[in-house]
C-alpha positions in Angstrom: -20.4 18.8 36.7 -18.6 20.1 39.8 -20.4 22.6 41.9 -17.4 24.8 42.4 -13.6 24.8 41.9 -10.9 26.2 44.0 -9.7 29.6 42.6 -6.3 28.3 41.6 -8.0 25.6 39.5 -11.0 27.4 38.2 -9.1 29.6 35.9 -6.8 28.1 33.1 -3.2 27.8 34.1 -1.1 28.5 31.0 2.1 27.6 32.8 1.3 23.9 33.3 1.2 21.2 30.5 -2.1 20.4 28.8 -3.5 17.2 30.5 -5.3 14.9 28.3 -7.3 11.8 29.3 -7.8 9.3 26.5 -10.1 6.3 26.7 -9.8 3.2 24.6 -12.0 0.6 26.3 -11.8 -2.4 24.0 -8.2 -2.5 23.0 -5.0 -1.3 24.6 -2.4 0.7 22.7 0.2 -1.7 24.1 -1.4 -4.7 22.3 0.2 -6.1 19.2 -1.9 -4.9 16.2 -3.1 -7.5 13.8 -5.0 -10.0 15.9 -8.2 -10.1 18.0 -9.5 -6.6 18.4 -6.1 -4.9 18.0 -5.5 -3.0 14.8 -4.9 0.5 13.4 -6.7 2.1 16.3 -4.0 0.8 18.7 -1.3 2.5 16.6 -3.4 5.6 16.3 -3.8 6.1 20.0 -0.2 5.4 20.9 1.4 7.4 18.1 -0.9 10.4 18.6 -0.1 10.3 22.3 3.7 10.2 21.6 3.4 13.2 19.3 1.3 15.2 21.8 3.8 14.4 24.5 6.6 15.7 22.3 4.7 19.0 22.4 4.6 19.1 26.2 1.2 17.5 26.8 0.6 14.9 29.5 -1.5 11.9 28.3 -3.1 9.3 30.4 -4.8 6.4 28.4 -7.5 4.4 30.1 -8.1 0.9 28.8 -9.6 -2.3 30.1 -7.4 -4.7 32.0 -7.1 -8.1 30.3 -4.6 -9.8 32.6 -3.9 -9.9 36.3 -0.2 -9.5 35.5 -0.7 -6.0 34.0 0.4 -3.1 36.2 -2.3 -0.7 37.2 -0.3 2.1 35.6 2.3 1.5 32.9 4.7 4.3 32.0 5.1 4.2 28.2 7.2 7.2 27.5 7.9 10.6 29.1 4.5 12.2 29.5 2.5 9.1 28.6 1.0 6.3 30.8 -1.6 3.6 30.3 -4.0 2.9 33.1 -5.5 -0.6 33.2 -9.0 -0.6 34.6 -10.6 -3.8 35.8 -14.0 -4.4 34.2 -15.3 -7.9 34.0 -13.2 -11.1 33.7 -9.8 -10.6 32.2 -10.3 -13.3 29.6 -13.1 -14.6 27.5 -14.7 -11.3 26.5 -14.5 -9.8 23.0 -15.6 -6.4 21.8 -19.3 -7.5 21.5 -19.4 -8.5 25.2 -18.2 -5.1 26.5 -21.3 -3.0 26.5 -22.3 -4.9 29.7 -19.0 -3.9 31.3 -19.2 -0.2 30.6 -20.7 0.7 34.0 -17.8 -1.1 35.7 -15.2 0.5 33.5 -16.7 4.0 33.9 -16.6 3.5 37.7 -13.0 2.5 37.6 -12.1 5.6 35.5 -14.0 8.0 37.8 -12.4 6.3 40.8 -8.9 6.8 39.4 -9.5 10.5 38.7 -11.0 11.0 42.1 -7.5 10.7 43.6 -6.4 13.7 41.7 -7.0 17.4 42.6 -10.2 18.8 41.1 -9.8 20.1 37.6 -6.9 17.8 36.8 -7.8 17.1 33.1 -8.3 19.7 30.4 -9.8 17.5 27.7 -11.1 14.0 27.3 -10.5 12.2 24.0 -12.4 8.9 23.4 -11.9 6.3 20.7 -14.6 4.1 19.3 -18.2 4.2 20.5 -17.7 2.1 23.6 -15.2 4.6 24.9 -17.5 7.5 23.9 -20.2 6.1 26.2 -17.8 6.1 29.1 -16.4 9.5 28.1 -19.9 11.0 27.9 -20.3 10.3 31.7 -16.8 11.2 32.7 -16.7 14.5 30.7 -19.9 15.7 32.4 -18.5 14.6 35.8 -15.2 16.4 35.3 -16.7 19.4 33.5 -14.2 19.0 30.5 -14.8 19.0 26.8 -15.5 15.6 25.1 -13.6 15.0 21.9 -14.5 11.7 20.1 -13.0 9.8 17.2 -15.3 7.1 15.8 -12.7 5.0 13.9 -15.5 2.9 12.5 -19.3 3.5 12.3 -21.9 0.8 12.4 -24.1 2.4 9.6 -21.2 2.7 7.3 -19.9 -0.8 8.0 -23.4 -2.3 7.5 -23.8 -0.6 4.2 -20.7 -2.4 2.9 -20.8 -5.8 4.6 -18.6 -8.6 3.3 -20.5 -11.7 2.1 -21.3 -13.9 5.2 -20.4 -11.1 7.7 -22.8 -10.2 10.4 -24.2 -6.7 10.6 -23.6 -4.5 13.6 -26.6 -4.4 16.0 -29.0 -1.5 16.4 -27.8 -1.0 20.0 -24.4 0.1 18.6 -26.1 2.5 16.2 -28.0 4.1 19.1 -24.9 4.3 21.2 -23.0 6.0 18.4 -25.9 8.5 17.9 -25.7 9.4 21.6 -22.0 10.0 21.5 -22.3 12.1 18.4 -25.0 14.2 20.0 -23.0 14.8 23.2 -19.4 15.4 22.0 -18.0 18.9 21.9 -15.9 17.9 18.9 -15.9 14.9 16.5 -12.7 13.9 14.7 -12.9 12.4 11.3 -10.0 10.8 9.5 -11.0 12.0 6.0 -13.5 14.4 4.3 -15.5 11.3 3.4 -15.8 10.2 7.0 -16.8 13.7 8.0 -19.6 13.6 5.4 -20.7 10.2 6.7 -21.0 11.7 10.2 -23.2 14.5 9.0 -25.3 12.4 6.7 -25.7 9.2 8.6 -25.6 10.5 12.2 -26.9 14.1 11.8 -23.7 15.5 13.3 -23.4 19.3 13.6 -20.9 20.2 10.8 -19.4 22.9 13.0 -18.3 20.2 15.5 -16.8 17.9 12.9 -13.1 18.3 12.3 -10.9 16.4 9.7 -7.5 15.3 11.1 -5.7 12.7 9.1 -3.7 10.1 11.0 0.0 9.9 10.5 2.8 7.5 9.8 6.1 7.1 11.7 8.3 8.2 8.8 11.4 7.2 10.7 10.3 3.6 10.9 8.5 3.3 7.6 11.0 4.4 5.0 12.2 2.9 1.6 15.0 0.4 1.3 18.4 1.6 0.1 18.1 -0.4 -3.1 17.6 -3.8 -4.6 20.4 -5.3 -2.6 18.8 -4.1 0.7 15.5 -5.7 -0.4 17.2 -9.0 -1.2 18.9 -9.0 2.2 15.6 -8.3 3.9 14.0 -11.3 2.1 16.8 -13.5 3.3 16.5 -12.3 6.9 12.7 -12.7 6.8 13.0 -16.2 5.3 11.1 -15.2 2.1 11.9 -16.7 -1.3 14.2 -14.6 -3.5 12.8 -15.9 -6.7 9.1 -15.2 -6.2 6.8 -12.2 -6.7 5.3 -11.5 -3.3 2.1 -9.8 -2.3 1.6 -8.9 1.3 -1.6 -8.6 3.4 -1.0 -7.2 6.9 -4.0 -7.1 9.2 -6.5 -9.0 11.2 -7.9 -12.1 9.5 -11.6 -11.4 9.3 -14.2 -11.0 6.6 -14.2 -7.2 6.9 -10.5 -7.0 5.8 -11.1 -9.3 2.8 -8.1 -11.6 2.8 -10.3 -14.3 1.2 -10.6 -12.0 -1.9 -6.8 -12.3 -2.3 -6.8 -16.1 -1.8 -9.6 -16.5 -4.5 -7.6 -14.2 -6.8 -4.7 -16.6 -6.7 -7.0 -19.3 -8.1 -8.0 -17.2 -11.2 -6.9 -18.3 -14.6 -4.9 -15.1 -15.5 -1.7 -16.4 -14.0 0.7 -17.7 -16.6 2.2 -20.7 -14.8 2.0 -19.8 -11.1 0.5 -17.0 -9.0 2.6 -14.9 -6.7 3.2 -15.9 -3.1 0.6 -14.3 -0.8 2.0 -13.6 2.6 -0.5 -12.9 5.3 0.7 -11.2 8.5 -2.1 -11.4 11.0 -4.1 -13.4 13.5 -7.7 -14.4 13.9 -10.3 -11.8 14.7 -13.9 -12.3 15.5 -13.8 -16.0 14.8 -11.0 -18.1 16.5 -10.9 -20.4 13.5 -10.5 -17.5 10.9 -6.9 -18.4 10.0 -7.6 -22.1 9.6 -10.6 -21.2 7.4 -8.4 -19.0 5.2 -5.9 -21.8 4.8 -8.7 -24.3 4.1 -10.0 -21.9 1.4 -6.6 -21.8 -0.2 -6.5 -25.6 -0.4 -10.0 -25.6 -1.9 -8.9 -23.2 -4.5 -5.8 -25.3 -5.3 -3.4 -22.5 -4.2 -2.4 -23.8 -0.7 1.3 -23.8 -1.5 1.1 -20.1 -2.6 -0.2 -18.9 0.8 2.1 -18.2 3.7 0.4 -17.2 7.0 2.6 -15.7 9.8 1.6 -14.0 13.0 1.6 -10.2 13.3 4.9 -8.5 14.0 6.1 -5.3 15.7 6.3 -2.1 13.6 10.0 -2.3 12.9 9.7 -5.8 11.4 6.5 -4.9 9.6 8.4 -2.1 7.9 11.0 -4.7 6.8 8.2 -6.8 5.3 6.8 -3.8 3.4 10.3 -3.1 2.0 10.9 -6.7 1.0 7.8 -7.5 -1.0 6.6 -6.4 -4.4 3.1 -5.2 -3.6 0.9 -4.6 -0.5 -2.8 -5.5 -0.9 -5.6 -3.9 1.1 -8.9 -5.5 0.0 -11.0 -4.2 2.9 -14.7 -3.8 2.5 -14.5 -0.7 4.6 -11.7 1.5 6.1 -12.1 4.8 7.9 -8.5 5.6 6.8 -6.2 2.6 6.0 -3.1 3.0 8.1 -1.5 -0.2 6.6 -1.7 1.4 3.1 -0.1 4.6 4.3 2.7 2.8 6.1 3.4 0.6 3.0 3.6 3.6 0.8 6.0 5.3 3.2 8.1 2.2 2.9 8.3 2.7 -0.9 5.9 -0.2 -1.8 2.9 0.4 -4.2 -0.5 -0.6 -2.8 -3.4 -2.3 -4.5 -6.5 -1.3 -2.4 -10.2 -1.5 -2.6 -11.8 1.8 -3.6 -13.7 2.2 -0.3 -13.7 4.7 2.5 -10.4 6.3 3.6 -8.4 4.2 1.1 -9.6 6.5 -1.6 -7.8 9.3 0.2 -4.6 7.4 1.2 -4.0 5.6 -2.1 -3.6 7.9 -5.1 -4.9 5.8 -8.0 -2.2 5.6 -10.7 0.3 7.6 -8.6 1.0 5.6 -5.4 -0.9 2.5 -6.2 -4.1 1.1 -7.8 -7.7 1.2 -6.6 -9.9 -1.8 -7.4 -13.5 -0.8 -7.9 -15.0 -4.1 -6.5 -14.1 -7.2 -4.5 -14.4 -9.7 -7.4 -11.4 -12.2 -7.4 -11.0 -11.7 -11.2 -10.7 -7.9 -10.8 -8.0 -8.4 -8.1 -6.1 -11.0 -10.0 -6.0 -8.8 -13.1 -4.9 -5.7 -11.0 -2.1 -7.7 -9.2 -0.9 -9.4 -12.3 -0.7 -6.2 -14.4 1.6 -4.6 -11.8 3.7 -7.6 -11.0 4.4 -8.1 -14.7 5.5 -4.5 -15.3 8.6 -3.5 -13.4 8.6 -0.1 -14.9 5.1 0.8 -13.8 5.7 -0.7 -10.4 8.9 1.4 -10.0 7.0 4.5 -11.0 4.3 3.8 -8.5 7.0 3.1 -5.8 8.3 6.6 -6.3 4.8 8.0 -6.1 4.2 6.0 -3.0 7.1 7.6 -1.2 6.0 11.1 -2.3 2.4 10.4 -1.3 3.4 9.2 2.2 5.1 12.6 2.9 1.5 13.9 3.3 1.2 12.0 6.6 3.1 12.6 9.7 2.2 12.3 13.4 3.6 15.7 14.2 1.2 17.3 11.8 -1.6 15.2 13.2 -0.8 16.3 16.8 -0.7 20.0 15.8 -4.1 19.8 14.2 -5.5 17.8 17.1 -4.3 20.4 19.6 -6.3 22.9 17.6 -9.3 20.7 17.8 -8.8 20.4 21.6 -8.7 24.2 21.9 -11.8 24.6 19.8 -13.6 22.0 22.0 -12.5 23.8 25.1 -13.9 27.1 23.9 -17.2 25.5 22.8 -17.5 23.7 26.2 -16.8 26.9 28.1 -19.5 28.7 26.0 -22.0 26.0 26.8 
């Protein structure tokens, strides 16, 4: 904490923009989601920053540099920049290696802020527990409130591990507990996540705030009609005569793409299963995609699996509009941004009844929730919807209506309220 502040900076200045420092250590909002450690959190950080900037805030996002070619500071949009902080070697480190680089990263963040006048930032918002550890130190040094979004929690993940997946280490649990104890405000994506924070991490309920993520409703919107969907399939080089199920996300056990591959091998299909399109890259294991393809051949459905690399948001929206169903078989999701984006694109979602997916997908209205991860259950759920155009059409209408609940502008408004509450709490402390 600073010993003293100049008079002009000690008191709040209502005439200048709110200045927000965000920290996302292990993944940059500029990375392509769907491979490595990049996923929904990348979208969350960038889109929330855009919405906050539209309300006049200035947002600076600190993330670890992963290439010598990256600029020190990258201007993203008016009011938003990304600061690349060197911490350890550029390549060869994954998320599990980063706890050993937090000291170096924190030093880089503090060094960058030291070039600014005292009292520059008004609030510090960290994402994921690694960032929370850095934010704990920086918030105390800058004398600003610490707002933290967990995104995923070790105890919740370990309680719902996929077969063969490795549990999160106890060191992460301890790190998360420390951040929960120190934060002025904790942001949960859903009521269920808020309850997890209170039950599993003994969070003070008064400091837990539910702010649902949003969807870019200008990008993710329904097709104009059947002709538009057919044109999209042609442009995306997808077959016009097949039922298509889409999985979009990182290829890892947590996300459950293997459940869908095994479902293709079930006996419920009359003469051939649908085409499963996987848009994603390997995460956690460099051989993950090859292993998924090998599983498909073992199940005898190799010709019904099409794996493609992740794509930008605009192209992802085209895929959503071109396919019949989107499947989200994750073993755990704090929210389920892919499900929300697919519904906004007018496509029903078949999702696992876990975590935030129970909030995003309205069972029987915008999609179907599957109670387990058994391939037979998933095959039956997919076949039932693919065989019934009427029900699928009704769910498509419900999906569009359901998606209207989510918008980044609403998310930003609610987050600004959280920031203000955190500032008042911090001042009272």
